[in-house]
Each structure stands twice: as structure tokens, then as C-alpha cells.
N, C-alpha and C positions, 0 to 999 in steps of 0.2 A: 903348705900355704902356712904364712904367718899371717898373724891379725891384721898387720899392716897392707899385705897383698891383699886387693879386691879383684874378684875374679868371678866373674859370670858366664856361663855357657847358655845361651838363649834360643830353643827350637821356633822358628816360624811357624807360624800356624797353631801353636800352642802355648808358649810364653808369651807371644805378642803377636800383631797381625792376626789375632782370633776372627775367623769368619772369612779370612781371606783363602778363597780355593787354590789358586797358585802357590801361595806361601806353604800352603798344609800338603800340597801334591810335590813341592820341590824339595820339602823338608830340610831347608838351610839352616844351619847354625851361624848366628851371631855373637860375637863375645866381646865383653866388657872388662876391659883391666886397667887396675889403677892405684893410688896409692892414698889409702884411708886417711893419712897423716896430713898431706898436701888438700886432700879433696879433689885432687885431679883424675880423669879418666878419659881413655880413648875407645872409641868402638872398632872392631874388625869386622869388615863386610857389613856395614849397616844397609840392608836391603830391606824391600817391603814396606815398613811403616817407621821410618828414621825418627819422626818427630816423638813417636811413643816411646823408642828406645832410649832417646834423650830424657824423657819424663821417668822412665824405669830407672835410668843412673841417677838421677836428681832425687827421686823418692829414697834412695840408698845414701844420701847426703853428699853424693860427688857432685863434680861439673864436668862434660864434657870438653875436653882442650885439643882433641885431633882424632882422627880416624886412619886406619889403615886399610888397603885392599890388597888381598889376596892375589886378584887378577880382575880382567875386564868385564868378565859376564855378567848380563843383566841380573840374574839372581843374587849376584855379590855386590854389585856397584849399582845397579837400577839401569832403564833403558828401556827398549823396545823390543817386544819380541812376539811374533806372530799376530800383529794388531794389538798386544796388550802393551800397556805402559805400566813399568814397575818404577817405583819409587826408590832413591837411593842416597848417593852422595850429593846431588845438586839440591835434593828436597833437604837435606842434612845442612847443607851449607846456607838455606834459606833460614833455617832454625838457629844455628850456631855458626859464628865465623872462624874456622878452623883450619889448620893444615889438613891434607889427604896424602899419607905417604904411599909411595908406589916405587916400583922398581924402574928404571930408568927406560929399560926396552918396554915398558908397559903404559908410558905415558899416552903416547898418540894413541894407543887402542882405548884407553879409558876416555879420553877426551872425544874420539870419534863414538863412543859408547852413550856415554852421559852429558856431552854439550858441556862439561866442567872444563874449563883453561884457566888461564892466567897465573896468577902466584898459588892458586889453590892446590894444584898437585905438587908436591914436593918430590923429586927424582932422587932415588938412591942406588947404591951399588951394594952388591953383596959383601956382609960383613958389617954394615953400618948399624949403627945403635940409635934406636928411638928411647928417650928418658919420658918417662910419667912419674914426676916427682922423683923418687928414688928407684922407681922401678924400671930395669934396664931390660929392653927388648932388641935382640940380636934379629936382623934381616937377612935371610938366606935365599938367594936367587936360586929358584928351580925351575926353571923353564923346561918344557915338554908339553904340559896342558894347555900354554901361552907361551908366548916369549918372554914375559915379564912375570910369569907365578914367582909367586915368594911364600917361604914358610917363617912363621915368627917363632923364635926360641925366647922362652920366658920362664925364669924360675921353674925350672925342671918340666916343662911342658912345652910341646910344639906344636903351633897352630898351623895345620899344613894345608888350609883351603882345599882346592881340588887336586894337589897334587898327590896325596897320597890317604887312601881311606882304609880303615881297621880291614876291610875286605876290598880290593881292587885298588885303582889308581884313576885319576883323569883320563879322559878321553884324549886320543891323539889323532883324530881324524877330523877335527875342527878347523876354522879358520886360525892360523897362528900355532897350530899344533906342529910337533916334531917328535916324532917315536924315537929317535936314536937319541935326541937331546933327552927324552923321558927315561931312557934306561940309563944315562948318563947320571942324570938326577939322583935315582933311585938307588944305584950302586956306588956312587962317588960322593955327588954333594950332601947326600944325607947319611953318608958312611960315618961322620963324626959324630952323629946323634946317639947318645948313649943307649943301651938297653933300656936304663931305669927311667928315660924320658919318658913321659906320658903324651901319648899322640891324642890330640883333639881335631876331628877333621871338619871338613866344611859341609857336612850333609850327613844327616842320620840314615846312612845306608845300611846299618847293622843293629841288630840287639841293643848291643853295648853302645854308649856315645863317648866312649873312650878306652883306649887302651894302652898298656907297656909297649914300646918300641921292640923290646925284646919279643913279646908275644905275637906282635904284628909280622915281625920279621920270620917268626917260625912258621905262622898258619898262614899268611896272604900269599895268594897264588901267583901275584905279580912277580913277586921277589923270588920266585923257585927258579925260573931259568939261569944258566951259570953263565951264560957267554951272550954277548950283544947279539950272534947270528940266532940264537936259540930264543930269545927275547921278541928279537923283530918279527920271525916266523909264526910267533904265539900273538904279538900284540901290535904289530907294526902296519896293519892297514885299518 
């Protein structure tokens, strides 16, 4: 990390949304990235208490100029779940008027989940870049968990949402999931990510909050199968 690069990993229910039982149970990570010199920052998956997240960034001397969504699920962008309403990008946009960057394949899913539409959702293709000051964020389309899941590659880190955890990967039995696409994502689309890149997942599902991709590749059981047939036999349902 350079002094100019601003990076915070925030755990829902601990670092913000304190007292929110669902936030604590779901153990989501939200990320804040920015350029200290320009004072600009973006939020990644700003669910539960988006106004509080904006205030945390502002307390660090930056202002929120955008958001990125790794995928459409309520615990990442807000929405309804089993009778519960979770705040997310809709409430964020009531606080700050900013673009929300998503993969093109995920736009309609996010729209249905959050009721956010119009020009607020900016559709991207894999390989697109989002700049925050001089900070360059590369968007990687990683379908499998959802049709438009994306990972974010930035300054030696990969923010993986629910595509890949330190242990395991996102479920492939939910609406929009595709086990075969998940296998291609894990073995092909993420193959160019170096072993020295540090993985920052979308949930605190492991004792450690991050790990080198080389270690994840060595110890994560979902990366052990050596063929599509073997992977689908183990994780395809």
C-alpha cells in the first residue's frame, strides 16, 4: 500500500452496522478504496448502513464518488430477504448522487433486487477500468455465483465478492447461478491473477480476513478438482 492509496476492509456488525443482528450473522465485508491526494473514494458492496459508511469515509478526509457492486444479492446491494429489508445502494443514492458500477449481465438483476434504475447503474464489460483519482480498478467478469458477478483487481489485491473465499466459493444453486460457469471462472478467468495478489473476500468465512492467492490455490478445496467433470460431480448441485 502506498500512502496515497486509501483502503479499508469493514466488517458488517463489527466495524459498522453495530447492533444489526443480520449484519453480524451474514459477516459481510464492505470495502472503501480511494486516492488520498484527490480525496475521492468508492464503496464496494455498501449494504446494511450505507449512510454510516459514507460518514466513515468522510471522517477519513475523503468523499464518496461512486460504488461498485460485486453482484446483486441483498447482503451486498440491499433489498428484501425473508420479510427483512436491508439497506443498500438505493439508500446510498439518497445520501450521495454517484454512479454504481456493475457488469452488464448483472444490471437487470440489481435493478429487480434494489429498485434502482435509470442512469445510476453503469454497465461494464470484463476488463473495463474504473478510476478513482489515479487509482485504477480493473473489473473482471466472474460468472457462476450469479450471471454478472465481478471481481475487482486493484493495487495487488483482488476483491472477490462471493466468487471465491479463502475457503470455498459462492453457492451455485441459487437463481442465476451456473456451476459450469463457476468452474470456468475459478480455473480460467482468475488464472491470470498472480499468486502474490492478496484475496479479499466478500464475507468473513475464515479466521483470516485475507490471504495470498498462492495460498488460496494451495489450500482451498474447491480448487482441488482437476477436470470439469470432477468439479461438477463435487459442487454441481
